[in-house]
N, C-alpha and C positions, 0 to 999 in steps of 0.2 A: 846907704850909698855909702859912709866915712869909715861903716867896719870890715876887719880884716876877713876875707873867705875863712872859714877853718881849713885846717889840711885834714885831708884825707887823711883816716886810719890805713896806719900800715898792713901789713899782711901777718904781724902776729899778733897785732887789735882786733884786731877784726872778732864780730860777737858770734857764738854758734849759733846754731839755728833752736828756735826755743822749742819742746816738746811741751807734749801734755805728761803731766804725772799723775806717774800708777799708781793708784792706790789697791796695792792685794787684796785687804781687807777689802771692797770693796768687786774683785775681780771673783771672791769666794761667794760670795753674797750669790750675786748672779747665775756663776754659776750652778750655785745649790736654791733655788728659788726654783718653785713647781709648773715646769711646762706649761704650756696654754693647750686645752680641750677639743680636740678633733673635732671637725664639725659634725654633726649628724649626717646619715645615710641619705632623711628626708631633708637636710638642707640642699645638701649636696643634686642634686633630683631637683632639685625645685630650680636653683643657680643653672644647673643644665638645661632646664625645657624654655627659663628666661635668654638662654642665651642661645638657644635653637630658634625662637621664637623673635627674633631682632635678626635671624640670617635671610638676608636676601636673597632667593630666590630666581634666577635669568634664563628666560629661555629667548635663542633667537629661531626670528622667525624661517623658509625657510620655502622656496619657488615651488609653491605645490598652492593647487586649489584649497585644501582642507584653508589652510591656514590665511589664506586670503578673503575666506569666506570668514575673517575674525571683525573685518572692518566695513559688511555693508551695514552701511548705513550711515559709515562715519560723517562729519565733516571734511574727512581728509577725500572721497570724492564724491567726486558729480552721479546725480540719479541715473544720469544710460550710463556712468562704470561700477557703481552698484548691483546695477539691473543685469550688467554685463558676469560680473561675477555671480550673481545670486543664479544669470540661466548654468554659468556653466559647472561650480556645482548640482544643480537639480540635474543635468548633462549628464555628472557624472555618478551620483548617484542611479538612475535611469540604468548606467552600463555594469553598477555593480550587483545590482538587483537581479536583472535580466542574465548576465554570467550566472551568480549566486545559483539560481535559480535554474538555469538549463545544467550546472552540475551534480545540486542536490536528484534532479529529476531523470538524469538521461547520465551522467558519467560518474557521477558516488555508489552508482546500485552494485553490486557484488553480481560478476558475472559470471566466476566458475562457484556453482554450489553446487550442495546434491543434490538436483534435479540434472542437471547437468552428467553428473557423474555417473546416473540413471541411465539416463540416454547411449552414453557410448555401452555401458552396458550391454540394452539392447543391441543397439547396431555390430558389437559385435557377436550378440548369437545369429543375431536372425541376416544379416550380408556379415559382417567377415571370417564368419569359418563357416558361410553355406558350400557346400557340393554345387553350388550354381556357381558360382564365381572363383572356383580352384579352375590355376592355369595347366595348365599339364605341359606345357612345354619348359616352362621355371620351375616345378612342380610346388610353387606356393599358391598358398588363402587371399583371399582379399586385402584378410590382417595382416602377412608377412612385408606383403606390400606397401602396403601404407606405409605400417611403423618405419619402413628401409627407401625412402623415397630414391635416394640417393643408386642405390643397385637396382634395385627393378620400377619400370615405368607403370605411374599409376592411370588407368585408364577409366577412374570410377572412383569413390568418396574424398574429392581434393580438398574439402574444407577438413576433415578429421589428418586429413595428410601434414593439411600446412599446421594445426593447432598443432599436435607430437609439433614437428622441428619448431613451434614458439613456445611448447612447456621444455623439449630439451635441450633449447635455448638459453632457457632463462634460469633451468636449475645449473645449468654446467657440466663442465666434467673435470670434479678434482682439482678445482681450480676458485678463487676467491670474486677473483673477477668477473660475475654473471652476474641474476640481473636483483638477488635481493640484494645487494653488496649495491648495485644501481640506485635503491626506490632508497638503500637507506642510508645513503650519503642525499640525493635528493632529503630526504624528507630534515636531513640537516643540514641541511642549507634553508629551502623554506622556510623551519619554526626561527630559523637566526636573523633572516630578512624580518618577517612579521615581526621577530619581538624585538629586533629594532625602531619599528615605524611604533610597538605601544613606547616603551620605553621612552620617544617623544612626546607620544600623548602622556603618559606621569609627568614627561618634565612640566607641559605644555598648563597643564593641573595645578600645578605648584608654584607656575610662578602665577598663575591668575588667583590662588588664596594668597597669595603672598601680598599682593596690589595691595592700597589703601581703597577704602572704598568712601562715594565719595557721589558727589550728586549728579557729577555728569564724567564724561570717560575725557582726562586733559590725557594731550601725547608731545612731549616736547621731546630736544637735542640733546642726546648721550653728552656725561662727560666727557667720555672719553675722545669721542669721534664727532666734530660738528659737522657730517654730512648721516649719520644715523639718530634716528626716533628712537623714542623708546618713550614705554606710555606705564606713565607716572599712575594716573589714578584711572577705574574704574567704576563706572553708575551701576547701575542693580537692575537697568535691562539689557544694555551692556553682557553683563557678567550671567543674567540668566541665558540669554543668545550662546555665546559662551557653552556654557554648557550644554547645553542642547549640543553643539557641532563634539565635543569632544564624546558628547557618549553615542553620536552620527560612525562619528570613526571610530569608537573602539566596540558596536557590537559591528559591526563593518571588518574590521582585520580582524574583530577571532571569529566572523563567518568562514572567513579568506579561511584562515586557517584551521579550520577545521575540515572544509568541504576539501579543504586542497589539498589536504594528509590522506584525505580517503579517496581524492579522483586520480592522485601517480600509484594508493596500495591497492585500488581496486578494480580502476577497471579496465586494465591492456598487463600483457602478461612482455607482452613485443619490450628489448629494449627498444629498439627503433622509436615505439612510442612512447615511453620513459621520458625520452632525453625529450620531445619534442611536447608531452603535458608537462614537462620540469621549462619548457622554456612560455607556455603558454600563460604561467603560474604566473613568472617573472611580468611576462608583458600588461600584464593583466593592471602590477602595480604599478607601470609608469605610465598607465592610462594622465593618472593627475598629475605629470610633469610636460607629457604632450600638451593633453588643455591651457597646464599656465600658463605657456605660448602668449590664448589668448587675451591676455588676461589683460586691463587698460592697466 
């Protein structure tokens, strides 16, 4: 308290900031040192596998019967709720089996076969060019009248005339807007729809494999949203049940893809029926969302 405070340093007396001394010999030794050895490819692959194993795959459940079937028998659902979901799953499976059976035995068979071409040739020989059906007023045979229904009135063989009209409409006249283009676009859209469903199946299976295995299935609150639930661990019984659901869903999607494509290609060559068939396939995929409305 009795001492006089030291005067502040003047501007000219301020100390310069301290810098580390630079040793040129040490710098040369540092640059002349041997560089560290690069890691081996096996070590890189091992680190990458370890990194990929630590990645957690997440899958967000959708409003479908397939995803709701995951919780059948879980504590989050009552006994009556599990029974309702199981019933909806059974109804969906029955609808899919019935549809696939009808498509396979009725609609996926090839209609325009070599036998049909042979019958058409026999009709042309026995009826189309038969003098009995020659029209003296128009000076045309039955074949000419059937092939030109817009010009001549056809008094018989109407189904042959309709078939000729469908073939001409399907092939088109020097235009890409014809039946084959429509079938190609329909097949592409149908394939993209089914591939979307298959990609969801794959994501669900990856998320299932990444879940920690435990004695019981644990479901808790998500970190990002307090209103969302997240499955943190899964039991052995639940794992087996989920793999059964995933396998059944994958088989049904694959069968729908194959039989639906055959349905679009082989059933009919009528442009209007091709459009209706494409809409029918889309309705089959929407059955899942329609049944989910009844889920608890």
